[in-house]
C-alpha positions in Angstrom: -166.2 -54.5 58.1 -164.6 -57.7 58.8 -166.2 -60.9 59.8 -165.4 -62.1 63.5 -162.7 -64.6 63.3 -163.7 -67.9 64.6 -163.3 -69.4 67.8 -163.8 -72.3 70.0 -165.4 -71.9 73.5 -163.0 -74.1 76.0 -163.8 -75.9 79.2 -160.7 -74.8 81.3 -161.6 -77.5 84.0 -161.3 -80.2 81.3 -158.0 -79.0 80.0 -156.6 -78.9 83.2 -158.2 -82.4 84.4 -156.9 -83.9 81.0 -153.4 -82.3 81.8 -153.0 -83.5 85.2 -154.2 -87.1 84.6 -151.7 -87.3 81.8 -149.1 -86.0 84.2 -147.8 -83.1 82.2 -146.9 -79.7 83.9 -148.1 -76.5 82.7 -144.8 -75.5 81.1 -144.6 -78.8 79.4 -147.9 -78.8 77.8 -147.8 -75.0 76.8 -144.7 -75.7 74.8 -145.8 -78.5 73.1 -148.8 -76.8 72.1 -146.7 -73.5 71.1 -148.5 -71.2 73.9 -147.2 -69.5 77.0 -147.8 -71.1 80.2 -149.6 -68.0 81.4 -152.1 -68.3 78.3 -152.5 -71.7 79.3 -153.0 -70.9 82.9 -155.6 -68.6 82.2 -157.5 -71.0 79.8 -157.7 -73.6 82.7 -158.8 -70.9 85.5 -161.5 -69.5 83.1 -160.0 -66.2 82.7 -159.8 -66.7 79.0 -162.5 -69.1 77.3 -161.9 -68.6 73.8 -159.2 -70.0 71.4 -158.4 -69.5 67.8 -158.7 -72.8 66.0 -154.9 -73.3 65.3 -154.1 -72.8 69.0 -157.0 -75.2 69.9 -155.8 -77.9 67.6 -152.5 -77.4 68.7 -153.7 -77.7 72.4 -155.7 -80.8 71.6 -152.8 -82.7 69.6 -150.4 -81.7 72.5 -152.8 -83.7 75.0 -153.2 -86.6 72.5 -156.8 -86.3 71.8 -157.9 -87.3 68.3 -159.1 -84.4 65.7 -162.9 -85.4 66.2 -162.6 -85.2 70.2 -164.8 -82.5 71.9 -163.7 -83.2 75.3 -162.2 -79.6 75.6 -164.9 -77.9 74.1 -167.3 -75.9 76.5 -170.8 -77.9 76.8 -172.5 -75.1 74.6 -170.2 -75.4 71.9 -170.5 -79.2 71.8 -174.3 -78.9 72.1 -174.4 -77.1 68.7 -172.4 -79.5 66.9 
């Protein structure tokens, strides 16, 4: 039996707020992060809440956030770190 792969629980509202305050369209941010616009939309609306580390790191970088920034993580995720 394989162990579950690690994921990050993200705060969709924080992703959307950061994207909008940066003036980036969903399609542009998705392209920069290497994800689809529909995946990004599902994250922002809370339909999806978990991301694999490589995608999370790519999204964080595309938004111009430093590696140690936890702004996009759900509160329960940041409380444990």
